[in-house]
Backbone as a printed PyTorch tensor [residue, N CA C, xyz], in Angstrom:
tensor([[[ 0.8280, -1.1900,  0.0000],
         [ 0.0000,  0.0000,  0.0000],
         [ 0.8680,  1.2470,  0.0000]],

        [[ 0.6130,  2.1060, -0.9050],
         [ 1.3480,  3.3590, -0.9750],
         [ 0.6360,  4.4110, -0.1290]],

        [[ 1.4150,  5.1100,  0.6650],
         [ 0.8290,  6.1700,  1.4930],
         [ 0.7530,  7.4580,  0.7020]],

        [[-0.2300,  8.2520,  1.0060],
         [-0.3800,  9.5590,  0.3550],
         [ 0.7490, 10.4720,  0.8240]],

        [[ 1.3750, 11.2180, -0.0970],
         [ 2.4890, 12.1010,  0.2530],
         [ 2.0850, 13.1790,  1.2420]],

        [[ 0.8250, 13.5810,  1.2510],
         [ 0.3660, 14.6120,  2.1850],
         [ 0.3950, 14.1040,  3.6230]],

        [[ 0.3420, 12.7880,  3.8010],
         [ 0.3330, 12.2290,  5.1450],
         [ 1.7280, 11.9170,  5.6640]],

        [[ 2.7170, 11.9330,  4.7870],
         [ 4.0820, 11.6380,  5.2060],
         [ 4.6400, 12.7990,  6.0260]],

        [[ 5.4040, 12.4920,  7.0670],
         [ 6.0110, 13.5850,  7.8360],
         [ 7.0940, 14.2720,  7.0070]],

        [[ 7.3340, 15.5540,  7.2450],
         [ 8.3780, 16.2690,  6.5070],
         [ 9.7490, 15.6680,  6.7970]],

        [[10.6920, 15.9530,  5.9210],
         [12.0300, 15.3810,  6.0440],
         [12.8460, 16.0180,  7.1740]],

        [[12.5670, 17.2540,  7.5200],
         [13.3730, 17.9340,  8.5360],
         [12.4750, 18.8180,  9.3980]],

        [[12.9800, 19.2490, 10.5560],
         [12.1970, 20.1790, 11.3800],
         [11.8930, 21.4900, 10.6550]],

        [[12.8290, 21.9650,  9.8320],
         [12.5840, 23.1970,  9.0830],
         [11.4500, 23.0060,  8.0810]],

        [[11.4400, 21.8420,  7.4200],
         [10.3640, 21.5600,  6.4630],
         [ 9.0290, 21.4410,  7.1900]],

        [[ 9.0490, 20.8350,  8.3660],
         [ 7.8240, 20.7120,  9.1550],
         [ 7.3230, 22.0980,  9.5670]],

        [[ 8.2310, 22.9720,  9.9760],
         [ 7.8490, 24.3340, 10.3770],
         [ 7.2570, 25.0890,  9.1940]],

        [[ 7.8830, 24.9570,  8.0130],
         [ 7.3370, 25.6210,  6.8240],
         [ 5.9360, 25.1050,  6.5070]],

        [[ 5.7340, 23.7950,  6.6580],
         [ 4.4250, 23.2010,  6.3650],
         [ 3.3720, 23.7160,  7.3490]],

        [[ 3.7300, 23.7750,  8.6410],
         [ 2.7990, 24.2710,  9.6560],
         [ 2.4460, 25.7310,  9.3810]],

        [[ 3.4460, 26.5400,  9.0490],
         [ 3.1870, 27.9460,  8.7540],
         [ 2.3150, 28.1000,  7.5150]],

        [[ 2.5750, 27.2910,  6.5040],
         [ 1.7760, 27.3730,  5.2840],
         [ 0.3220, 26.9790,  5.5510]],

        [[ 0.1250, 25.9080,  6.3270],
         [-1.2380, 25.4840,  6.6430],
         [-1.9560, 26.5130,  7.5180]],

        [[-1.2420, 27.1000,  8.4660],
         [-1.8280, 28.1160,  9.3310],
         [-2.2010, 29.3630,  8.5260]],

        [[-1.2930, 29.7830,  7.6420],
         [-1.5760, 30.9570,  6.8130],
         [-2.7680, 30.6960,  5.9080]],

        [[-2.8590, 29.4700,  5.3950],
         [-3.9870, 29.1240,  4.5300],
         [-5.2930, 29.1190,  5.3380]],

        [[-5.2470, 28.5750,  6.5480],
         [-6.4530, 28.5080,  7.3690],
         [-6.9080, 29.9020,  7.8110]],

        [[-5.9570, 30.7800,  8.1010],
         [-6.3000, 32.1190,  8.5610],
         [-6.5130, 33.0940,  7.4170]],

        [[-6.2280, 32.6560,  6.2000],
         [-6.4090, 33.5320,  5.0430],
         [-5.3520, 34.6070,  4.9310]],

        [[-4.1500, 34.3250,  5.3850],
         [-3.0470, 35.2840,  5.3180],
         [-2.3580, 35.1270,  3.9680]],

        [[-2.0490, 36.2420,  3.3250],
         [-1.3640, 36.1930,  2.0350],
         [ 0.0490, 35.6490,  2.2210]],

        [[ 0.5210, 34.7980,  1.3220],
         [ 1.8900, 34.2740,  1.4430],
         [ 2.9140, 35.3790,  1.1910]],

        [[ 4.1200, 35.1690,  1.7060],
         [ 5.1970, 36.1380,  1.4980],
         [ 5.5560, 36.2000,  0.0250]],

        [[ 5.9070, 37.3980, -0.4140],
         [ 6.3270, 37.5690, -1.7990],
         [ 7.7410, 36.9960, -1.9650]],

        [[ 8.1370, 36.6820, -3.1940],
         [ 9.5100, 36.2070, -3.4060],
         [10.5640, 37.2070, -2.9270]],

        [[10.2720, 38.4950, -3.0650],
         [11.2250, 39.5150, -2.5930],
         [11.3600, 39.4820, -1.0750]],

        [[10.2430, 39.2880, -0.3730],
         [10.2970, 39.2110,  1.0900],
         [11.0600, 37.9720,  1.5400]],

        [[10.8810, 36.8740,  0.8440],
         [11.6280, 35.6590,  1.1830],
         [13.1180, 35.8460,  0.9290]],

        [[13.4690, 36.5650, -0.1410],
         [14.8730, 36.7790, -0.4780],
         [15.5610, 37.6940,  0.5300]],

        [[14.8040, 38.5900,  1.1790],
         [15.3980, 39.5110,  2.1570],
         [15.7670, 38.8200,  3.4590]],

        [[15.1920, 37.6720,  3.7180],
         [15.4950, 36.9810,  4.9760],
         [16.9330, 36.4950,  4.9920]],

        [[17.5530, 36.5990,  6.1470],
         [18.9420, 36.1600,  6.2710],
         [18.9950, 34.6320,  6.2690]],

        [[20.0300, 34.0580,  5.6640],
         [20.1730, 32.6080,  5.7010],
         [20.4520, 32.1290,  7.1230]],

        [[20.2010, 30.8630,  7.3740],
         [20.4000, 30.2840,  8.7060],
         [21.8550, 30.4480,  9.1290]],

        [[22.0590, 30.9390, 10.3240],
         [23.4060, 31.0920, 10.8520],
         [24.0570, 32.4250, 10.5320]],

        [[23.4000, 33.2580,  9.7340],
         [23.9840, 34.5410,  9.3540],
         [23.7760, 35.5560, 10.4730]],

        [[24.8210, 36.2840, 10.8010],
         [24.7350, 37.3450, 11.8010],
         [25.1500, 38.6400, 11.1180]],

        [[24.3290, 39.6510, 11.2360],
         [24.6470, 40.9260, 10.6050],
         [25.9200, 41.5110, 11.2030]],

        [[26.6710, 42.2030, 10.3750],
         [27.9640, 42.7480, 10.7830],
         [27.8220, 43.7230, 11.9360]],

        [[26.7980, 44.5700, 11.8880],
         [26.6070, 45.5520, 12.9600],
         [26.3650, 44.8590, 14.2930]],

        [[25.5420, 43.8330, 14.2880],
         [25.2550, 43.0840, 15.5210],
         [26.5210, 42.3910, 16.0120]],

        [[27.2790, 41.8040, 15.0790],
         [28.5110, 41.1180, 15.4510],
         [29.5150, 42.0830, 16.0670]],

        [[29.6700, 43.2540, 15.4700],
         [30.6030, 44.2540, 16.0220],
         [30.1700, 44.7180, 17.4030]],

        [[28.8680, 44.9570, 17.5700],
         [28.3640, 45.4120, 18.8650],
         [28.6040, 44.3340, 19.9350]],

        [[28.3430, 43.0880, 19.5940],
         [28.5430, 41.9910, 20.5440],
         [30.0140, 41.8480, 20.9000]],

        [[30.8980, 41.9180, 19.8880],
         [32.3310, 41.8200, 20.1550],
         [32.8050, 42.9570, 21.0480]],

        [[32.2890, 44.1700, 20.8470],
         [32.6690, 45.3070, 21.6810],
         [32.2050, 45.1090, 23.1240]],

        [[30.9960, 44.5620, 23.2980],
         [30.4950, 44.3020, 24.6470],
         [31.3250, 43.2380, 25.3470]],

        [[31.7150, 42.2040, 24.6190],
         [32.5400, 41.1450, 25.2050],
         [33.9090, 41.6930, 25.5760]],

        [[34.4960, 42.5070, 24.7050],
         [35.8040, 43.0940, 24.9990],
         [35.7350, 44.0050, 26.2230]],

        [[34.6790, 44.8070, 26.3300],
         [34.5270, 45.6930, 27.4890],
         [34.3430, 44.8890, 28.7720]],

        [[33.5670, 43.8200, 28.7050],
         [33.3560, 42.9840, 29.8900],
         [34.6500, 42.2890, 30.2960]],

        [[35.4350, 41.8330, 29.3110],
         [36.7050, 41.1830, 29.6210],
         [37.6830, 42.1700, 30.2420]],

        [[37.7170, 43.3940, 29.7270],
         [38.6060, 44.4120, 30.2830],
         [38.1960, 44.7540, 31.7170]],

        [[36.9050, 44.8620, 31.9640],
         [36.4290, 45.1470, 33.3180],
         [36.7650, 43.9940, 34.2630]],

        [[36.6550, 42.7670, 33.7720],
         [36.9790, 41.6150, 34.6050],
         [38.4730, 41.5850, 34.9310]],

        [[39.3130, 41.9100, 33.9300],
         [40.7550, 41.9490, 34.1800],
         [41.1040, 43.0430, 35.1860]],

        [[40.4640, 44.2030, 35.0710],
         [40.7320, 45.3030, 35.9990],
         [40.2920, 44.9320, 37.4050]],

        [[39.1550, 44.2680, 37.5110],
         [38.6610, 43.8530, 38.8160],
         [39.5940, 42.8240, 39.4560]],

        [[40.0720, 41.8880, 38.6270],
         [40.9910, 40.8700, 39.1320],
         [42.3000, 41.5080, 39.5660]],

        [[42.8190, 42.4270, 38.7640],
         [44.0840, 43.0980, 39.1070],
         [43.9370, 43.9000, 40.3920]],

        [[42.7860, 44.5130, 40.6110],
         [42.5800, 45.3110, 41.8210],
         [42.4780, 44.4250, 43.0620]],

        [[42.0230, 43.1830, 42.8750],
         [41.8380, 42.3070, 44.0340],
         [43.1110, 41.5600, 44.4200]],

        [[44.1130, 41.5140, 43.5460],
         [45.3610, 40.8180, 43.8490],
         [46.2250, 41.6740, 44.7740]],

        [[46.9600, 41.0280, 45.6770],
         [47.8300, 41.8200, 46.5730],
         [48.9890, 42.4200, 45.7790]],

        [[49.3330, 43.6460, 46.1340],
         [50.4250, 44.3260, 45.4490],
         [51.7370, 44.0090, 46.1780]],

        [[52.8330, 43.9780, 45.4240],
         [54.1270, 43.7340, 46.1030],
         [54.4620, 44.9180, 47.0180]],

        [[55.2250, 44.6140, 48.0570],
         [55.5880, 45.6740, 48.9940],
         [56.4220, 46.7450, 48.3180]],

        [[57.3500, 46.3210, 47.5010],
         [58.2020, 47.2730, 46.7870],
         [57.9670, 47.0620, 45.2940]],

        [[57.6920, 48.1160, 44.5980],
         [57.4160, 48.0110, 43.1780],
         [58.6230, 47.4990, 42.4080]],

        [[59.8360, 47.7910, 42.9340],
         [61.0280, 47.3920, 42.2230],
         [61.6470, 46.1210, 42.7880]],

        [[60.9320, 45.4100, 43.6530],
         [61.5170, 44.2160, 44.2620],
         [61.7100, 43.1220, 43.2340]],

        [[62.8200, 42.3810, 43.4520],
         [63.1170, 41.2990, 42.5230],
         [62.6900, 40.0330, 43.1550]]])
């Protein structure tokens, strides 16, 4: 017996999500996205440069603050020139 393709589960979670969204949009009467709107979406795993730079700057600032805090908490030598 051959099963109907509509009853087969999607091949991947992404395909399943697309199917659920398509069925929901069809049930609610929502117009599908235009090809231009689909093309504007970022590919999976893509991070915009501005966001990446901002995140890197925040990490660098946090690391610098952590280093300064650690340096302030360490005991200082009695003589700066001691060997």
